[in-house]
Structures are given as C-alpha cells and as structure tokens.
C-alpha positions as CSV (number, residue, x, y, z in Angstrom):
1,M,-3.5,-39.7,21.0
2,K,-0.3,-38.0,19.9
3,R,1.1,-34.9,21.6
4,S,1.3,-33.1,18.3
5,A,-2.5,-33.3,17.8
6,A,-3.0,-30.7,20.5
7,A,-0.2,-28.4,19.3
8,T,-1.1,-25.5,16.9
9,D,-0.1,-26.0,13.4
10,K,1.7,-22.9,11.8
11,G,0.5,-24.0,8.3
12,Q,-3.1,-23.7,9.4
13,G,-4.9,-20.5,8.3
14,I,-6.1,-17.9,10.8
15,L,-9.4,-18.2,12.5
16,F,-12.3,-16.0,11.7
17,E,-12.0,-14.1,14.9
18,D,-8.4,-13.2,14.1
19,A,-9.0,-12.2,10.5
20,L,-8.7,-8.6,9.5
21,P,-12.0,-6.7,9.0
22,V,-13.0,-6.6,5.3
23,R,-13.8,-3.1,4.1
24,P,-17.2,-2.9,2.3
25,K,-17.0,-2.4,-1.4
26,T,-18.1,1.2,-1.9
27,S,-17.3,3.9,-4.3
28,D,-14.9,6.7,-3.4
29,E,-17.2,9.7,-2.8
30,R,-14.7,12.3,-3.9
31,A,-14.0,10.6,-7.1
32,R,-17.7,10.1,-7.7
33,G,-18.3,13.7,-7.0
34,D,-15.6,14.8,-9.5
35,M,-17.1,12.6,-12.2
36,I,-20.6,13.8,-11.6
37,A,-19.3,17.4,-11.8
38,I,-17.8,16.6,-15.3
39,V,-21.1,15.0,-16.4
40,E,-23.2,17.9,-15.0
41,T,-21.0,20.5,-16.7
42,L,-21.6,18.8,-20.0
43,A,-25.4,18.4,-19.3
44,A,-25.7,22.1,-18.6
45,A,-23.9,23.2,-21.7
46,K,-25.4,23.9,-25.1
47,A,-22.0,23.7,-26.8
48,H,-18.8,22.0,-25.6
49,P,-17.5,23.9,-22.6
50,W,-13.9,22.8,-23.4
51,S,-11.8,22.7,-26.4
52,A,-11.0,19.3,-28.0
53,R,-7.7,19.1,-26.2
54,L,-9.2,19.9,-22.8
55,L,-12.1,17.5,-23.4
56,G,-9.6,14.8,-24.0
57,W,-7.9,15.6,-20.7
58,Q,-11.3,15.6,-18.9
59,I,-12.1,12.2,-20.4
60,R,-8.8,10.8,-19.3
61,T,-9.4,12.2,-15.8
62,F,-12.9,10.6,-15.9
63,D,-11.4,7.2,-16.8
64,A,-8.8,7.4,-14.1
65,L,-11.4,8.3,-11.5
66,S,-13.7,5.5,-12.6
67,Q,-11.2,3.0,-11.3
68,R,-12.0,4.2,-7.8
69,L,-15.7,3.4,-8.1
70,T,-17.6,0.1,-8.0
71,P,-18.2,-1.3,-11.5
72,I,-21.8,-0.5,-11.5
73,D,-21.3,3.2,-10.5
74,A,-18.5,3.5,-13.1
75,A,-20.7,2.0,-15.9
76,A,-23.6,4.3,-15.0
77,L,-21.5,7.4,-15.1
78,H,-19.7,6.3,-18.3
79,A,-23.2,5.9,-19.9
80,R,-24.2,9.4,-18.8
81,L,-20.9,10.8,-20.2
82,G,-21.4,9.1,-23.5
83,E,-25.0,10.4,-23.8
84,E,-23.9,14.0,-23.1
85,L,-21.0,13.7,-25.6
86,E,-23.2,12.3,-28.2
87,R,-25.8,15.1,-27.6
88,L,-23.1,17.8,-28.0
89,G,-21.5,16.3,-31.0
90,P,-17.8,16.6,-31.8
91,A,-15.7,19.1,-29.9
92,E,-14.2,22.1,-31.7
93,D,-10.6,23.0,-31.7
C-alpha cells in the first residue's frame, strides 16, 4: 500500500461533521408581519386607504418583502392582496 493512500487529500470535500449548519428555510417574521399589515389594512377598508401613487408604493414594498418569505407564504399573501385589490376596485388619484 502506498503512503499517499493514508494522507488526506485537499481536493476531497469536507466531512459531514465539519460542515456548517444549514439554516432551516423559514420566512422572515418581520417581513411577513409587514405584508400582513398591508393586506389587513386593505381588508378593513371600504374604499382604498391610499391614493393610487401610495398604493403603487405599497405594492412595490409588498413585492420587495415577499422575497424574504418562502415561496408558499409569498404566494398565499400575494393571493390575499390580489383578492382585496379586486374587491376594492381601481384606486382613485
């Protein structure tokens, strides 16, 4: 048997014990809370609570926050947002 067989190989990957811990895939709670606040504000309103310009800003914020959530959470909240926007109709200027 060769001597090199017992030597460690630098090209070999790390062992499982040496691997960094994997963070579980969860949604960012603060981002989720902010998105729920936007949806609940729309759900409680009988007319749009924001002007068309501010509504556009809220939707852009909502889209940016959705990137911090798991895909399932983001899709569920987007569906709720769409339902509320459809219920309220077009925003006024």
